[in-house]
C-alpha positions as CSV (number, residue, x, y, z in Angstrom):
1,M,-19.0,-64.7,-9.2
2,K,-19.4,-61.0,-9.0
3,F,-16.1,-59.1,-8.4
4,R,-16.2,-56.7,-5.4
5,S,-13.8,-54.0,-4.9
6,S,-12.1,-53.5,-1.5
7,L,-13.7,-50.1,-1.5
8,D,-17.2,-51.5,-1.6
9,K,-17.5,-51.5,2.2
10,Y,-17.1,-47.7,2.2
11,R,-19.6,-47.3,-0.6
12,R,-22.4,-49.2,1.0
13,G,-24.6,-48.4,4.0
14,K,-24.4,-45.4,6.3
15,P,-21.3,-43.3,6.5
16,A,-19.2,-43.8,9.6
17,Q,-19.9,-41.3,12.4
18,V,-17.0,-39.0,13.4
19,L,-17.2,-38.4,17.1
20,V,-16.2,-34.9,18.2
21,K,-14.1,-35.1,21.4
22,T,-15.3,-32.7,24.1
23,H,-14.0,-31.7,27.5
24,T,-15.5,-30.0,30.5
25,V,-13.5,-27.2,32.1
26,V,-14.0,-24.3,34.5
27,V,-12.9,-20.8,33.3
28,D,-10.7,-19.2,36.0
29,A,-9.4,-16.0,34.3
30,L,-9.4,-13.9,31.2
31,S,-6.4,-13.4,28.9
32,N,-5.2,-9.9,28.0
33,E,-6.7,-10.6,24.6
34,G,-10.1,-11.1,26.1
35,D,-10.5,-14.9,26.0
36,G,-11.5,-17.0,28.9
37,V,-8.6,-19.2,30.2
38,A,-9.0,-22.7,31.6
39,R,-6.6,-25.6,32.3
40,L,-6.7,-28.9,30.4
41,N,-4.1,-31.6,30.9
42,G,-1.7,-29.0,32.4
43,Q,-2.1,-26.6,29.4
44,A,-3.8,-23.3,29.0
45,V,-7.0,-23.4,26.9
46,F,-8.3,-20.1,25.5
47,I,-12.0,-20.0,25.1
48,P,-13.7,-16.9,23.5
49,H,-17.0,-15.6,24.9
50,T,-16.5,-17.1,28.4
51,A,-16.3,-15.5,31.8
52,P,-14.4,-16.4,35.0
53,G,-16.6,-18.9,36.8
54,D,-18.2,-20.5,33.7
55,K,-18.3,-24.3,33.7
56,V,-18.4,-25.2,30.0
57,V,-18.2,-28.1,27.6
58,I,-15.6,-27.2,24.9
59,E,-14.2,-28.6,21.7
60,I,-10.6,-27.9,20.8
61,V,-10.3,-26.1,17.5
62,E,-6.6,-25.2,17.5
63,Q,-3.9,-27.2,19.2
64,R,-0.4,-25.8,19.8
65,K,2.6,-27.2,21.7
66,R,1.9,-25.3,24.9
67,W,-1.6,-24.1,24.6
68,S,-4.9,-24.6,22.7
69,R,-7.9,-22.7,21.6
70,A,-11.5,-24.0,22.0
71,K,-15.1,-23.2,21.3
72,V,-18.0,-23.5,23.6
73,V,-20.3,-26.4,23.0
74,E,-22.5,-25.9,26.1
75,I,-22.5,-23.8,29.2
76,L,-23.2,-26.1,32.1
77,E,-23.0,-23.5,34.9
78,A,-22.9,-19.7,34.1
79,S,-20.6,-17.3,35.9
80,P,-22.4,-15.0,38.3
81,N,-20.8,-12.1,36.3
82,R,-22.3,-13.3,33.0
83,V,-25.0,-11.1,31.3
84,E,-26.9,-11.2,28.1
85,P,-25.0,-9.5,25.3
86,A,-26.7,-6.4,23.9
87,C,-25.5,-7.0,20.3
88,I,-27.0,-9.6,17.9
89,Y,-23.6,-9.9,16.0
90,V,-21.4,-10.6,19.1
91,Q,-20.8,-14.2,18.3
92,R,-19.4,-13.4,14.9
93,C,-18.1,-9.9,15.0
94,G,-14.4,-9.2,16.1
95,G,-15.2,-6.0,17.9
96,C,-16.5,-5.9,21.5
97,T,-15.9,-9.4,22.8
98,W,-16.7,-8.7,26.5
99,Q,-20.5,-7.9,26.2
100,H,-21.3,-11.1,28.1
101,I,-19.5,-9.8,31.2
102,D,-21.1,-7.2,33.5
103,Y,-19.5,-3.8,33.4
104,A,-18.3,-3.6,37.0
105,T,-16.5,-6.9,36.5
106,Q,-14.9,-5.6,33.3
107,L,-13.4,-2.7,35.2
108,K,-12.1,-4.9,38.0
109,I,-10.5,-7.3,35.5
110,K,-8.8,-4.5,33.5
111,Q,-7.4,-3.0,36.7
112,Q,-6.0,-6.4,37.8
113,Q,-4.6,-7.2,34.3
114,L,-2.8,-3.8,34.1
115,I,-1.2,-4.3,37.5
116,E,-0.2,-7.9,36.7
117,T,1.3,-6.9,33.4
118,L,3.4,-4.2,34.9
119,Q,4.6,-6.7,37.5
120,R,5.2,-9.6,35.1
121,I,6.8,-7.8,32.2
122,G,8.1,-4.7,33.8
123,G,9.1,-6.0,37.3
124,L,7.2,-3.0,38.7
125,T,5.9,-4.1,42.1
126,H,5.9,-1.0,44.2
127,I,4.1,1.7,42.2
128,N,1.1,3.9,42.9
129,T,-1.7,2.5,40.7
130,C,-4.9,4.5,40.9
131,D,-8.4,3.0,40.5
132,I,-9.5,2.8,36.9
133,I,-11.7,5.6,35.6
134,A,-15.0,4.2,34.2
135,S,-16.8,5.4,31.1
136,A,-20.1,7.2,31.7
137,K,-21.5,5.2,28.8
138,P,-20.7,1.5,28.7
139,F,-22.6,1.3,25.4
140,H,-23.1,3.7,22.5
141,Y,-19.9,5.6,23.4
142,R,-17.9,5.4,20.1
143,N,-17.7,8.6,18.1
144,R,-16.3,6.7,15.1
145,I,-16.3,3.1,13.8
146,R,-14.2,1.6,11.0
147,G,-15.3,-1.1,8.7
148,V,-15.7,-2.1,5.0
149,A,-18.3,-0.9,2.5
150,H,-19.1,-3.7,0.1
151,E,-22.1,-4.3,-2.1
152,G,-23.9,-1.3,-0.8
153,V,-23.7,-2.4,2.9
154,F,-21.4,-1.5,5.9
155,H,-19.5,-4.5,7.3
156,F,-17.3,-5.3,10.2
157,H,-14.6,-8.0,10.1
158,G,-15.3,-11.3,11.8
159,N,-13.6,-12.4,15.0
160,R,-10.0,-13.4,14.1
161,S,-10.9,-13.7,10.4
162,E,-11.3,-11.7,7.2
163,E,-15.0,-12.7,7.0
164,L,-17.2,-9.7,6.4
165,I,-20.2,-9.2,8.8
166,A,-23.0,-7.0,7.3
167,I,-24.4,-4.8,10.1
168,E,-27.3,-2.5,10.5
169,Q,-26.5,-1.3,14.0
170,C,-23.6,-1.3,16.5
171,A,-24.2,-1.6,20.3
172,I,-21.1,0.6,21.1
173,A,-21.5,3.2,18.4
174,S,-23.1,6.5,19.2
175,P,-26.8,7.0,18.4
176,I,-26.2,9.3,15.4
177,I,-23.8,6.8,13.9
178,N,-26.4,4.1,14.3
179,Q,-28.9,6.4,12.6
180,Y,-26.5,6.9,9.8
181,L,-26.2,3.1,9.3
182,Q,-29.9,3.0,8.8
183,Y,-30.2,6.1,6.6
184,P,-26.8,7.0,5.1
185,D,-26.7,10.3,3.2
186,Q,-25.3,8.5,0.2
187,P,-25.2,4.7,-0.7
188,F,-22.3,2.7,0.6
189,A,-19.8,1.6,-2.1
190,Q,-20.5,-1.5,-4.1
191,V,-16.8,-2.2,-4.6
192,R,-15.0,-3.2,-1.4
193,E,-13.6,-0.1,0.4
194,S,-12.3,0.6,3.9
195,I,-14.2,3.4,5.4
196,E,-14.8,5.2,8.8
197,L,-18.0,6.6,10.0
198,A,-17.2,9.5,12.2
199,E,-19.1,12.2,14.2
200,T,-18.1,15.7,13.3
201,N,-18.1,18.8,15.4
202,D,-21.5,19.9,14.1
203,S,-23.1,16.6,15.2
204,T,-23.3,15.0,11.8
205,V,-21.7,11.9,10.5
206,K,-19.2,11.6,7.7
207,A,-18.2,8.5,5.7
208,L,-14.5,8.8,5.2
209,S,-12.1,6.7,3.1
210,V,-9.2,5.1,5.0
211,D,-5.9,5.5,3.2
212,Q,-2.8,3.3,3.0
213,E,-1.5,4.7,6.3
214,R,-4.8,3.6,8.0
215,T,-5.9,7.1,8.7
216,T,-8.5,9.5,7.4
217,E,-8.7,13.2,6.7
218,L,-9.8,13.7,10.4
219,G,-6.7,12.0,11.7
220,F,-6.4,10.3,15.0
221,R,-8.7,11.0,17.9
222,Q,-9.9,9.0,20.9
223,V,-13.2,7.1,20.2
224,N,-14.7,7.8,23.6
225,S,-15.3,11.6,24.0
226,D,-16.3,11.4,27.7
227,V,-13.2,9.4,28.8
228,A,-10.9,11.3,26.5
229,E,-11.9,14.5,28.2
230,K,-11.1,13.0,31.6
231,L,-7.7,11.8,30.3
232,N,-7.0,15.2,28.8
233,E,-7.9,17.1,32.0
234,Q,-5.5,14.8,33.9
235,V,-2.7,15.6,31.5
236,Y,-3.4,19.3,31.8
237,S,-3.7,19.3,35.5
238,T,-0.4,17.4,35.9
239,I,1.4,20.0,33.9
240,E,-0.3,22.8,35.7
241,K,0.7,21.4,39.1
242,A,4.3,21.0,37.9
243,L,4.4,24.6,36.7
244,C,3.3,25.8,40.2
245,T,6.5,24.5,41.7
246,E,8.9,24.8,38.7
247,T,8.8,28.5,37.9
248,N,11.7,28.2,35.5
249,A,10.1,25.6,33.3
250,L,9.8,27.0,29.8
251,S,9.4,24.2,27.2
252,L,7.3,21.1,26.4
253,L,7.8,18.5,23.7
254,D,4.8,16.6,22.5
255,L,6.0,13.4,20.6
256,Y,3.7,11.4,18.3
257,C,1.5,14.5,18.4
258,G,-0.9,13.7,15.5
259,H,-3.0,16.8,14.9
260,G,-1.5,18.4,18.0
261,S,-4.6,18.4,20.2
262,W,-2.5,18.3,23.4
263,A,0.1,20.7,22.2
264,R,-2.4,23.2,21.1
265,R,-4.5,23.2,24.3
266,I,-1.5,23.3,26.5
267,A,0.0,26.2,24.5
268,S,-3.3,28.1,24.8
269,R,-3.6,27.5,28.5
270,Q,0.0,28.0,29.4
271,P,1.4,30.9,27.3
272,R,4.7,30.9,29.1
273,L,5.5,27.4,27.8
274,R,7.1,27.0,24.4
275,V,5.4,23.9,23.0
276,V,6.7,21.8,20.1
277,G,4.7,19.0,18.5
278,V,6.5,16.2,16.6
279,D,5.0,13.7,14.2
280,V,6.4,11.6,11.4
281,S,3.3,12.2,9.2
282,E,3.5,15.2,6.9
283,A,-0.3,15.3,6.7
284,N,-0.7,15.4,10.5
285,I,1.8,18.2,10.8
286,K,0.2,20.3,8.1
287,I,-3.2,20.0,9.8
288,A,-1.6,20.8,13.3
289,R,0.0,23.9,11.9
290,G,-3.2,25.1,10.4
291,L,-5.1,24.6,13.6
292,A,-2.4,26.4,15.7
293,K,-1.9,29.4,13.4
294,N,-3.0,31.8,16.1
295,L,-0.8,30.4,18.8
296,K,2.6,32.1,19.0
297,N,4.1,29.7,21.5
298,A,3.3,26.5,19.5
299,S,5.1,25.0,16.6
300,F,5.1,21.6,14.8
301,V,7.9,19.6,13.3
302,K,7.7,16.7,10.8
303,N,10.4,14.3,12.0
304,R,10.9,11.0,13.8
305,S,10.8,11.3,17.6
306,E,14.3,9.8,18.1
307,K,15.9,12.3,15.7
308,V,14.4,15.2,17.5
309,L,15.4,13.9,20.9
310,M,19.0,13.4,19.8
311,Q,19.5,17.0,18.6
312,P,21.9,18.8,21.0
313,D,19.8,21.9,21.3
314,V,16.7,20.0,22.4
315,N,16.4,20.1,26.2
316,P,12.6,20.2,27.1
317,D,11.4,20.6,30.7
318,Y,8.4,18.4,30.0
319,I,7.7,15.6,27.5
320,I,4.5,13.9,26.4
321,V,4.8,10.6,24.6
322,D,1.7,8.9,23.1
323,P,3.2,6.1,20.9
324,P,1.5,3.5,18.8
325,R,0.7,0.1,20.3
326,A,4.3,-1.1,19.7
327,G,5.5,1.4,22.2
328,L,8.8,3.3,22.2
329,S,11.8,2.3,20.2
330,D,15.1,1.6,22.1
331,T,16.5,4.7,20.5
332,V,13.7,6.9,22.0
333,V,14.1,5.2,25.4
334,N,17.8,5.8,25.4
335,A,17.4,9.4,24.4
336,L,14.9,10.0,27.1
337,N,17.2,8.4,29.7
338,S,20.3,10.3,28.5
339,N,18.7,13.7,28.8
340,P,15.7,13.3,31.2
341,A,13.0,15.9,31.4
342,N,11.7,17.1,34.7
343,L,8.3,15.5,33.8
344,L,7.5,12.7,31.4
345,I,3.9,11.9,30.7
346,Y,3.4,8.5,28.9
347,I,0.0,7.7,27.4
348,S,-0.4,4.0,26.3
349,C,-3.1,1.9,24.7
350,H,-1.1,-1.4,25.2
351,P,-0.1,-2.5,28.7
352,A,2.5,-5.0,27.6
353,S,4.6,-2.5,25.6
354,L,4.0,0.1,28.3
355,A,5.4,-2.3,31.0
356,R,8.5,-3.0,28.8
357,D,9.2,0.7,28.3
358,L,8.7,1.6,31.9
359,A,11.1,-1.1,33.0
360,K,13.8,0.6,30.9
361,L,12.9,4.1,32.2
362,H,12.2,3.4,35.9
363,N,15.2,3.8,38.3
364,V,17.4,4.7,35.3
365,A,16.5,8.3,34.8
366,Y,12.9,8.5,36.1
367,E,10.7,7.6,39.0
368,I,7.1,6.6,38.5
369,D,4.7,9.0,40.3
370,S,1.4,7.5,39.3
371,V,-0.3,5.0,37.0
372,Q,-3.9,5.7,36.0
373,A,-6.1,3.4,33.8
374,F,-9.0,4.8,31.8
375,D,-11.7,2.6,30.3
376,M,-11.7,4.1,26.9
377,F,-13.1,0.9,25.3
378,P,-15.9,-0.7,27.3
379,Q,-17.1,-4.1,26.2
380,T,-13.5,-4.9,25.0
381,P,-10.3,-6.0,26.8
382,H,-8.5,-2.9,25.8
383,V,-7.5,-0.1,28.2
384,E,-5.8,3.3,28.0
385,T,-3.2,4.2,30.6
386,L,-1.6,7.4,31.8
387,V,1.7,7.2,33.6
388,V,3.4,10.3,35.2
389,L,7.1,10.1,35.7
390,S,9.5,12.6,37.1
391,K,13.3,12.9,36.9
392,A,14.9,10.5,39.3
393,S,16.8,12.0,42.2
394,I,20.0,10.2,41.2
395,T,20.1,12.3,38.0
396,Q,19.1,15.6,39.5
């Protein structure tokens, strides 16, 4: 009698089919990170590349205790706000994840999310929130893109992964950057290297190495020139209006100033103001000083913002803060509250950290005069926000 192993049944015939469990859900919102949100068994399910109103068949790809993440298997009913993405890489690329949503709806959602975040995290329910300012160009607006040169090709990172996606065009990059992708003035590196393709003032494109501080020789600048100019003008007009009523105002402090673009332009437009820019980066301060060498009323200091604010002789009339995504440290917030300026202008790229900081400033030393969102980043969930605060009457 032939001996048969107990494993024979697994070695013979067709392999057993593994059935993938699917679910049908309706997307009712978008998360602040840009994913569609549905409910399944009482839990939130985050579904990339979906829009509110989509009825979809999904497969769970990540299960956590209180939420899960899923991928779309099939769209049964499309949202009325869904459009065809303009980019061929959109399903894999980690960049602009809202291309499937029409632009008017993107603006509406960003406005709603900003208000909801200020209320939920900051407890700010009675504030003047202006309508979001749109971008003149929903596509082809970026004056710089950042990626990886490898094997002679430019790549973006994949969505939530380190996968490299080789690209030949980018739907949100400017036309001359797309032209450079097709015809670079020198071959892209063979060995993996982080680079930035950036428009210059003479309407050419430079390929710049990204250093360990995640910056380049051009430093920081906003990626959307049209919206950045609208933001800048609102900052300048806010200061100019304040100066009309405060004839004794003499000084302005620009914290996290980078290359000092705001400080320089304010100093040139308002010669009566003594303007000081502060940044922790020695390279930024060196560039700012060089660009401001002809301005007698502008100076730049390499230091941490909290250390400058805590100096006893620092008592500015106006302050601008434009911190990184993490927002202000508690030390900076405490210093701003202990010695409030007449006017505080806060520029933020992250609503959650903005809401947290405003909660610590509002009704302590400052009153919120206005909140203005700017769509600096169309086709993405990101938004830029300008908040104008004035010294609270209880401290005056």
